[in-house]
ZAVOGU-618910 format. One line per 3 residues: number of its first residue (from 1); their letters; for each residue x negated, y negated, z negated of N, C-alpha, C, O, CB. Coordinates in steps of 0.1 Angstrom, whole numbers, plus 5000, padded with zeros to 4 digits. Glycine has a CB too. Layout:
N
NUM	A	X/Y/Z/X/Y/Z/X/Y/Z/X/Y/Z/X/Y/Z  ...
***
This chain:
206
1	MYQ	5064/3584/7454/5045/3588/7455/5045/3599/7469/5051/3609/7473/5036/3601/7436  5036/3591/7472/5031/3599/7486/5021/3608/7481/5010/3603/7478/5024/3589/7498  5024/3621/7480/5014/3631/7473/5008/3640/7487/5014/3640/7497/5024/3644/7459
4	SQK	4996/3646/7486/4987/3654/7488/4997/3663/7498/5009/3662/7495/4979/3659/7475  4994/3672/7508/5003/3684/7521/4996/3696/7515/4985/3692/7510/5000/3681/7544  4998/3707/7514/4991/3718/7522/4991/3724/7535/5002/3726/7541/4992/3727/7516
7	SPV	4983/3726/7539/4981/3733/7555/4966/3735/7557/4958/3726/7559/4986/3722/7569  4963/3751/7556/4951/3757/7554/4948/3753/7564/4939/3746/7564/4949/3769/7551  4954/3756/7578/4948/3748/7589/4940/3738/7592/4928/3737/7595/4952/3745/7592
10	IFK	4952/3727/7593/4949/3715/7594/4930/3713/7581/4919/3710/7584/4966/3705/7590  4937/3717/7568/4922/3715/7562/4910/3720/7568/4900/3713/7569/4920/3720/7549  4912/3733/7572/4898/3739/7577/4893/3733/7588/4881/3733/7589/4898/3753/7579
13	FFS	4902/3727/7600/4899/3717/7610/4891/3707/7607/4880/3706/7613/4910/3712/7614  4895/3698/7598/4889/3683/7595/4881/3687/7584/4876/3676/7582/4899/3670/7590  4876/3695/7577/4869/3699/7569/4856/3701/7577/4845/3697/7573/4875/3710/7563
16	WYV	4860/3709/7590/4849/3710/7597/4845/3697/7605/4833/3695/7607/4852/3721/7605  4856/3689/7609/4850/3678/7617/4848/3667/7608/4845/3657/7615/4858/3673/7630  4850/3664/7595/4839/3656/7587/4828/3660/7588/4820/3652/7593/4841/3656/7574
19	TYI	4823/3675/7582/4808/3678/7587/4800/3671/7600/4790/3665/7600/4808/3692/7589  4808/3675/7611/4804/3672/7622/4804/3656/7625/4793/3651/7628/4811/3680/7631  4811/3651/7624/4811/3634/7625/4797/3627/7614/4789/3618/7617/4830/3626/7618
22	IKK	4799/3633/7604/4786/3630/7592/4773/3631/7599/4766/3621/7600/4786/3643/7580  4770/3647/7605/4758/3646/7613/4757/3639/7623/4746/3635/7625/4753/3657/7616  4765/3635/7631/4765/3631/7643/4763/3620/7642/4753/3616/7649/4774/3633/7650
25	DFS	4770/3613/7633/4763/3595/7630/4755/3591/7621/4754/3579/7617/4773/3584/7626  4749/3601/7615/4737/3591/7606/4726/3602/7609/4729/3614/7613/4740/3586/7584  4715/3598/7606/4701/3601/7607/4702/3613/7596/4697/3624/7596/4688/3587/7605
28	SYN	4710/3607/7586/4707/3615/7572/4717/3615/7564/4724/3605/7561/4695/3611/7564  4718/3628/7558/4731/3618/7541/4724/3628/7530/4726/3640/7529/4758/3622/7539  4716/3621/7524/4712/3627/7509/4716/3622/7497/4718/3610/7496/4700/3627/7506
31	FNK	4717/3633/7485/4724/3629/7473/4712/3637/7465/4703/3645/7470/4741/3633/7471  4713/3632/7452/4704/3640/7440/4713/3652/7435/4725/3651/7434/4701/3630/7426  4707/3662/7432/4718/3674/7425/4720/3672/7410/4711/3666/7406/4712/3690/7427
34	LQI	4729/3676/7402/4734/3674/7392/4740/3686/7391/4744/3694/7399/4740/3664/7391  4739/3687/7376/4744/3699/7370/4763/3700/7364/4764/3698/7352/4734/3701/7356  4772/3703/7370/4785/3701/7370/4790/3714/7361/4786/3725/7364/4791/3700/7385
37	KEN	4800/3712/7352/4807/3719/7343/4819/3725/7348/4830/3719/7348/4809/3711/7333  4817/3738/7354/4826/3745/7361/4843/3745/7353/4854/3745/7358/4818/3760/7363  4839/3746/7338/4849/3743/7331/4860/3728/7328/4870/3728/7320/4843/3747/7322
40	EAV	4857/3718/7334/4856/3709/7330/4860/3702/7351/4853/3706/7360/4840/3708/7320  4870/3694/7351/4877/3682/7359/4866/3672/7362/4858/3668/7354/4890/3674/7350  4866/3668/7374/4853/3658/7373/4862/3646/7385/4868/3647/7396/4833/3668/7380
43	LLL	4859/3633/7371/4862/3616/7381/4853/3616/7384/4843/3618/7378/4866/3601/7375  4855/3613/7400/4842/3607/7410/4846/3594/7409/4858/3592/7414/4840/3613/7426  4837/3584/7403/4838/3568/7408/4830/3563/7419/4818/3564/7416/4834/3558/7397
46	ANH	4832/3558/7430/4823/3557/7438/4825/3539/7445/4836/3535/7442/4825/3571/7449  4817/3530/7451/4816/3519/7456/4826/3525/7467/4828/3537/7469/4803/3512/7459  4831/3513/7473/4838/3514/7486/4834/3501/7495/4838/3489/7493/4855/3514/7483
49	FSW	4827/3504/7505/4822/3495/7514/4827/3493/7530/4828/3483/7538/4810/3498/7514  4828/3512/7529/4831/3513/7548/4840/3525/7548/4843/3533/7539/4815/3516/7560  4842/3525/7563/4855/3534/7569/4848/3551/7560/4855/3560/7556/4855/3535/7593
52	WDG	4837/3549/7559/4827/3563/7558/4831/3572/7543/4831/3584/7541/4809/3559/7558  4833/3558/7534/4837/3565/7521/4839/3574/7517/4830/3580/7512/4844/3564/7516  4851/3578/7518/4860/3589/7514/4854/3600/7523/4856/3612/7519/4877/3587/7517
55	FLM	4846/3599/7535/4846/3615/7540/4831/3621/7535/4827/3632/7532/4848/3616/7560  4825/3607/7535/4810/3614/7529/4812/3619/7509/4805/3627/7503/4794/3596/7531  4821/3613/7506/4824/3622/7492/4831/3632/7495/4833/3640/7485/4831/3615/7480
58	FYL	4837/3636/7505/4847/3650/7508/4835/3659/7515/4834/3671/7513/4863/3647/7521  4825/3652/7522/4816/3663/7521/4808/3667/7512/4803/3678/7513/4810/3662/7529  4805/3658/7500/4797/3659/7490/4802/3666/7478/4795/3671/7469/4795/3647/7488
61	NKK	4816/3665/7480/4822/3674/7469/4822/3690/7478/4823/3699/7470/4840/3668/7464  4821/3693/7489/4822/3705/7496/4809/3713/7493/4808/3725/7491/4825/3704/7511  4798/3704/7494/4784/3711/7493/4780/3710/7478/4772/3718/7474/4773/3704/7504
64	LFK	4785/3698/7469/4778/3701/7455/4791/3704/7444/4792/3716/7439/4769/3684/7449  4796/3698/7443/4811/3701/7430/4820/3714/7435/4826/3721/7426/4824/3684/7430  4822/3717/7448/4829/3727/7449/4845/3725/7443/4852/3735/7438/4821/3736/7442
67	KQF	4848/3715/7443/4860/3715/7436/4875/3711/7441/4874/3704/7450/4856/3706/7426  4889/3714/7438/4902/3705/7445/4896/3696/7448/4891/3690/7439/4913/3701/7437  4895/3689/7463/4896/3672/7464/4910/3668/7463/4921/3674/7467/4889/3666/7479
70	HVL	4908/3656/7457/4916/3647/7452/4916/3631/7455/4908/3625/7447/4915/3649/7439  4921/3624/7463/4916/3609/7463/4929/3598/7466/4938/3598/7475/4904/3607/7477  4927/3589/7453/4937/3577/7457/4934/3571/7466/4922/3570/7467/4940/3567/7449
73	VTK	4941/3566/7475/4942/3558/7486/4951/3548/7488/4958/3547/7478/4943/3564/7495  4954/3540/7496/4965/3526/7497/4974/3535/7504/4972/3547/7508/4962/3508/7507  4983/3528/7504/5000/3531/7512/4992/3530/7527/4992/3540/7533/5017/3516/7509
76	EDY	4988/3523/7531/4982/3517/7542/4976/3528/7550/4979/3531/7562/4972/3507/7538  4969/3531/7544/4960/3545/7546/4963/3556/7548/4957/3564/7556/4953/3548/7538  4976/3560/7540/4981/3571/7538/4990/3572/7549/4993/3584/7553/4987/3571/7527
79	EKL	4994/3563/7554/5004/3561/7562/4999/3560/7579/5005/3566/7588/5012/3548/7556  4988/3550/7582/4983/3552/7593/4974/3565/7598/4974/3571/7609/4978/3543/7594  4966/3566/7586/4955/3580/7589/4962/3596/7587/4956/3605/7581/4941/3580/7576
82	WFL	4973/3599/7594/4980/3608/7593/4974/3620/7583/4982/3628/7577/4982/3610/7605  4962/3621/7584/4957/3639/7582/4952/3632/7568/4946/3641/7561/4943/3649/7596  4952/3623/7564/4944/3621/7550/4951/3631/7537/4945/3636/7528/4944/3604/7544
85	KYL	4962/3631/7540/4974/3636/7531/4971/3658/7530/4978/3666/7523/4993/3629/7541  4962/3661/7539/4957/3675/7543/4946/3678/7537/4942/3689/7533/4955/3677/7556  4938/3665/7537/4926/3665/7526/4925/3661/7514/4914/3659/7509/4917/3660/7528
88	GAF	4936/3659/7506/4938/3660/7495/4940/3642/7490/4938/3640/7478/4927/3671/7489  4944/3632/7498/4949/3623/7497/4963/3620/7488/4972/3628/7491/4949/3623/7507  4966/3610/7478/4979/3606/7477/4978/3592/7475/4967/3586/7476/4987/3614/7467
91	AAE	4993/3583/7471/4992/3569/7474/5005/3567/7467/5014/3575/7467/4990/3564/7491  5006/3556/7461/5019/3551/7457/5024/3542/7467/5019/3532/7472/5017/3544/7444  5037/3546/7469/5045/3542/7479/5048/3531/7480/5045/3525/7491/5054/3546/7479
94	TKG	5057/3525/7466/5059/3515/7464/5051/3506/7453/5042/3511/7448/5068/3517/7463  5053/3497/7451/5052/3489/7439/5058/3489/7427/5070/3491/7427/5055/3478/7443  5053/3489/7415/5061/3488/7403/5062/3502/7394/5051/3506/7390/5076/3484/7409
97	KDV	5070/3508/7392/5071/3519/7386/5060/3533/7394/5051/3539/7390/5087/3521/7385  5065/3533/7404/5058/3538/7417/5043/3540/7414/5039/3552/7414/5060/3528/7431  5035/3529/7411/5019/3529/7410/5021/3534/7396/5015/3544/7395/5009/3514/7413
100	VQT	5027/3531/7386/5024/3536/7373/5025/3554/7376/5016/3561/7371/5037/3528/7360  5034/3559/7382/5040/3572/7386/5020/3577/7388/5011/3582/7381/5054/3571/7404  5023/3571/7402/5010/3573/7413/4998/3579/7400/4993/3590/7397/5004/3552/7424
103	LTY	4996/3567/7395/4983/3570/7383/4981/3577/7370/4971/3581/7363/4978/3560/7378  4997/3578/7368/4999/3592/7359/4996/3606/7363/4992/3615/7355/5012/3594/7358  5000/3605/7377/4996/3619/7381/4983/3619/7383/4977/3627/7376/5001/3625/7393
106	AGS	4978/3612/7389/4960/3611/7393/4954/3617/7380/4944/3624/7381/4952/3592/7395  4960/3614/7366/4952/3615/7351/4958/3627/7348/4952/3633/7338/4955/3603/7339  4971/3634/7354/4973/3648/7352/4967/3657/7360/4971/3669/7360/4985/3650/7352
109	LLD	4955/3651/7370/4953/3660/7379/4938/3665/7370/4935/3677/7371/4954/3655/7396  4931/3658/7364/4921/3658/7356/4920/3670/7346/4910/3676/7341/4921/3645/7350  4934/3673/7345/4934/3680/7331/4934/3696/7336/4938/3705/7328/4948/3675/7321
112	NPD	4928/3697/7352/4931/3713/7353/4912/3711/7358/4908/3702/7366/4948/3720/7369  4906/3717/7355/4892/3722/7357/4886/3724/7366/4874/3724/7365/4889/3729/7353  4895/3728/7379/4895/3728/7390/4895/3720/7401/4893/3723/7413/4900/3734/7391
115	NLV	4897/3705/7396/4901/3692/7404/4889/3683/7403/4882/3681/7393/4914/3685/7398  4888/3678/7416/4882/3664/7415/4888/3654/7420/4894/3654/7431/4871/3662/7420  4888/3643/7413/4897/3630/7416/4888/3620/7416/4880/3617/7406/4910/3626/7406
118	LMF	4889/3615/7432/4878/3605/7435/4884/3592/7437/4893/3590/7446/4869/3608/7447  4880/3581/7429/4886/3566/7428/4875/3556/7430/4864/3555/7426/4893/3564/7415  4883/3547/7437/4871/3535/7446/4878/3527/7433/4890/3524/7434/4875/3526/7468
121	PQG	4869/3522/7420/4876/3511/7410/4877/3500/7418/4886/3492/7413/4868/3508/7397  4872/3495/7427/4874/3481/7434/4889/3479/7441/4896/3469/7441/4862/3479/7447  4891/3491/7445/4905/3491/7451/4908/3486/7460/4920/3486/7463/4914/3488/7444
124	KLY	4898/3478/7472/4895/3476/7483/4885/3475/7490/4876/3475/7482/4899/3472/7485  4880/3473/7501/4867/3474/7506/4860/3460/7505/4864/3451/7512/4867/3480/7519  4852/3459/7497/4840/3449/7497/4823/3456/7508/4819/3466/7513/4836/3448/7476
127	TSY	4819/3440/7509/4805/3443/7514/4794/3451/7503/4792/3450/7491/4798/3427/7518  4789/3460/7513/4780/3467/7502/4764/3458/7498/4754/3463/7493/4777/3484/7508  4767/3441/7503/4756/3434/7498/4762/3425/7481/4757/3414/7477/4750/3423/7512
130	IGS	4770/3429/7478/4771/3420/7463/4768/3428/7454/4768/3441/7454/4785/3413/7459  4764/3418/7444/4754/3425/7433/4763/3433/7424/4757/3442/7420/4745/3412/7422  4774/3433/7420/4782/3442/7412/4797/3444/7417/4804/3436/7423/4782/3436/7397
133	ITF	4801/3459/7411/4813/3464/7414/4821/3458/7406/4817/3453/7395/4815/3476/7413  4834/3457/7412/4847/3452/7401/4854/3466/7400/4853/3477/7405/4859/3437/7409  4860/3461/7391/4865/3475/7384/4883/3470/7379/4885/3462/7370/4853/3480/7367
136	EKG	4894/3475/7388/4908/3472/7386/4913/3480/7376/4909/3492/7376/4916/3474/7397  4922/3476/7367/4927/3485/7358/4934/3497/7357/4935/3505/7348/4934/3480/7353  4940/3499/7372/4943/3512/7370/4932/3524/7370/4938/3534/7367/4952/3514/7378
139	VMQ	4920/3526/7372/4913/3532/7366/4916/3536/7349/4919/3546/7343/4902/3526/7370  4915/3527/7347/4915/3536/7330/4930/3538/7328/4932/3547/7320/4909/3525/7313  4940/3533/7333/4952/3541/7335/4953/3556/7337/4959/3565/7331/4957/3537/7346
142	VVN	4944/3555/7349/4946/3570/7350/4933/3582/7339/4932/3594/7338/4944/3571/7368  4927/3574/7334/4919/3576/7320/4927/3584/7310/4926/3596/7307/4916/3562/7312  4936/3569/7305/4943/3574/7295/4957/3582/7297/4964/3585/7287/4945/3563/7288
145	ASR	4959/3586/7312/4968/3593/7311/4965/3610/7312/4974/3619/7310/4975/3588/7321  4951/3613/7314/4946/3624/7312/4942/3627/7294/4942/3622/7283/4934/3624/7321  4940/3635/7297/4937/3649/7281/4924/3644/7276/4920/3645/7264/4932/3671/7285
148	KKF	4915/3634/7287/4905/3634/7281/4894/3642/7281/4885/3640/7273/4908/3634/7272  4893/3652/7290/4886/3663/7291/4878/3664/7301/4880/3674/7307/4892/3672/7291  4870/3658/7306/4867/3661/7322/4855/3652/7326/4856/3640/7323/4881/3658/7333
151	QTI	4846/3656/7331/4835/3650/7335/4831/3635/7343/4834/3636/7355/4831/3659/7341  4826/3625/7340/4828/3614/7347/4816/3613/7356/4804/3614/7351/4831/3603/7339  4818/3611/7369/4806/3612/7379/4806/3596/7388/4814/3591/7395/4809/3628/7391
154	FSA	4792/3592/7384/4793/3578/7391/4788/3583/7406/4784/3595/7405/4782/3564/7384  4788/3580/7414/4785/3576/7428/4779/3562/7438/4786/3555/7446/4794/3578/7431  4766/3560/7434/4762/3546/7444/4760/3551/7457/4751/3559/7460/4746/3536/7439
157	NLT	4769/3546/7469/4767/3550/7484/4760/3537/7489/4764/3526/7487/4782/3553/7494  4749/3541/7497/4741/3532/7502/4736/3536/7516/4733/3547/7518/4731/3531/7492  4734/3526/7527/4731/3533/7538/4723/3520/7540/4726/3509/7536/4741/3539/7549
160	DYF	4709/3528/7552/4702/3519/7560/4697/3525/7572/4696/3537/7575/4692/3513/7553  4693/3516/7578/4691/3519/7591/4672/3526/7588/4667/3538/7589/4694/3502/7603  4668/3518/7586/4649/3515/7583/4645/3517/7597/4649/3509/7605/4638/3528/7570
163	GGR	4637/3526/7602/4629/3525/7612/4639/3531/7626/4635/3529/7637/4614/3533/7608  4653/3542/7625/4660/3549/7632/4668/3541/7637/4671/3530/7634/4665/3559/7626  4671/3550/7648/4685/3545/7658/4699/3547/7651/4709/3543/7657/4686/3553/7672
166	KPE	4699/3553/7642/4711/3556/7634/4707/3558/7617/4698/3562/7611/4717/3570/7641  4721/3553/7615/4717/3547/7599/4721/3564/7589/4731/3571/7589/4732/3529/7593  4708/3563/7581/4707/3569/7567/4716/3568/7556/4716/3557/7550/4697/3564/7564
169	ARS	4723/3578/7552/4733/3574/7543/4728/3586/7527/4724/3597/7527/4751/3578/7552  4730/3577/7517/4723/3581/7508/4730/3579/7489/4730/3568/7482/4710/3574/7512  4733/3592/7485/4745/3587/7473/4736/3588/7462/4725/3593/7464/4759/3597/7470
172	YLA	4737/3584/7453/4731/3582/7442/4738/3584/7434/4746/3575/7431/4726/3573/7441  4737/3598/7425/4747/3604/7415/4741/3607/7400/4730/3613/7398/4753/3618/7421  4749/3601/7390/4743/3603/7377/4760/3607/7367/4772/3604/7369/4733/3585/7371
175	TWE	4755/3613/7361/4768/3619/7347/4768/3606/7340/4760/3597/7341/4763/3635/7331  4781/3608/7333/4780/3594/7322/4788/3600/7314/4799/3604/7317/4784/3578/7325  4782/3602/7302/4789/3610/7286/4797/3597/7284/4791/3586/7283/4775/3615/7270
178	AEE	4812/3597/7284/4817/3591/7280/4820/3586/7263/4821/3597/7258/4823/3595/7287  4822/3580/7257/4825/3577/7243/4839/3580/7239/4848/3583/7247/4821/3563/7238  4839/3578/7224/4853/3584/7222/4866/3572/7224/4878/3574/7224/4854/3592/7205
181	YVS	4857/3557/7226/4867/3550/7227/4865/3546/7239/4854/3541/7237/4870/3540/7219  4868/3544/7253/4861/3541/7268/4869/3525/7270/4881/3525/7266/4866/3555/7284  4866/3517/7274/4875/3504/7280/4867/3498/7294/4856/3498/7298/4874/3489/7267
184	LQL	4877/3495/7298/4874/3492/7312/4866/3485/7316/4862/3485/7327/4881/3489/7317  4860/3475/7303/4848/3466/7304/4834/3476/7298/4823/3470/7299/4851/3451/7293  4835/3486/7294/4822/3494/7293/4823/3501/7303/4812/3502/7309/4819/3501/7281
187	LKS	4833/3511/7310/4829/3516/7326/4824/3507/7336/4815/3509/7343/4842/3522/7334  4829/3497/7335/4826/3486/7344/4808/3486/7341/4799/3491/7348/4836/3470/7340  4807/3481/7331/4793/3478/7331/4783/3489/7330/4771/3487/7333/4791/3470/7321
190	EYN	4789/3504/7324/4778/3513/7331/4782/3515/7345/4774/3511/7355/4776/3529/7325  4790/3518/7346/4788/3519/7365/4779/3511/7373/4772/3516/7381/4801/3515/7374  4779/3500/7370/4766/3490/7375/4755/3491/7369/4746/3489/7378/4767/3476/7374
193	KHY	4751/3493/7359/4739/3496/7354/4732/3506/7363/4720/3506/7363/4740/3501/7339  4739/3514/7370/4742/3528/7379/4738/3523/7390/4730/3529/7398/4757/3534/7381  4742/3511/7391/4746/3505/7408/4737/3499/7411/4733/3499/7422/4757/3495/7411
196	GYA	4730/3490/7400/4720/3483/7399/4703/3494/7402/4693/3490/7407/4722/3475/7384  4704/3502/7398/4695/3513/7399/4694/3522/7411/4685/3529/7413/4697/3522/7389  4704/3521/7420/4707/3529/7430/4695/3516/7436/4684/3518/7441/4726/3533/7436
199	VKS	4702/3503/7435/4701/3493/7448/4684/3494/7447/4678/3492/7458/4710/3474/7446  4676/3496/7435/4666/3491/7435/4653/3502/7438/4641/3499/7439/4665/3483/7423  4656/3517/7441/4655/3527/7439/4653/3526/7456/4643/3527/7463/4665/3534/7429
202	QSK	4668/3524/7461/4666/3522/7479/4658/3512/7482/4652/3514/7493/4678/3519/7488  4654/3500/7476/4644/3492/7484/4632/3499/7481/4622/3495/7486/4642/3477/7480  4632/3508/7474/4617/3516/7473/4610/3527/7485/4599/3531/7486/4618/3524/7460
205	TI	4625/3530/7493/4625/3542/7501/4614/3539/7512/4606/3548/7517/4640/3545/7508  4613/3525/7516/4608/3525/7531/4594/3527/7528/4585/3528/7538/4611/3509/7540
***
């Protein structure tokens, strides 16, 4: 398993750099505020439609959640973008047992209230124009590998140019109170309700 690495100097630089490029390449980035429990970790579930998604969520954590940032990425991204491991990225190195180990590791991170774990349930990039978000089964493997004492946050990330030269980015956030028994289908259904709400809200911003 590829794990995240620590280097305060590299982290500080790229933390600044992420903020810089977001402000440079977007006309604005907005999100609604939530009440966050300090004594519980955060499982952040977001749609995945662009290269920007992880960086936007990193910035969101910096401004809102203020937790230790962790994100499950693909082996290809971990190897290609060398700096990701210093920003909390981890990945499965091989298939089979290493995938199980990686998902178990992600679940264990949720047992520490100081942590935030970002997952893209779709598993890969999809256009933002799809009607619903698919969920790979790995999400539930992470949930079941934890003690299930964390808060689940849905983030629907959308961008539009409207009348500007640069796009506007917005994260629609919602806290989901999990039931005692959580299935993949239930989690997918609840996320997609929120995603549908976000799309409708976005269409009314003009």
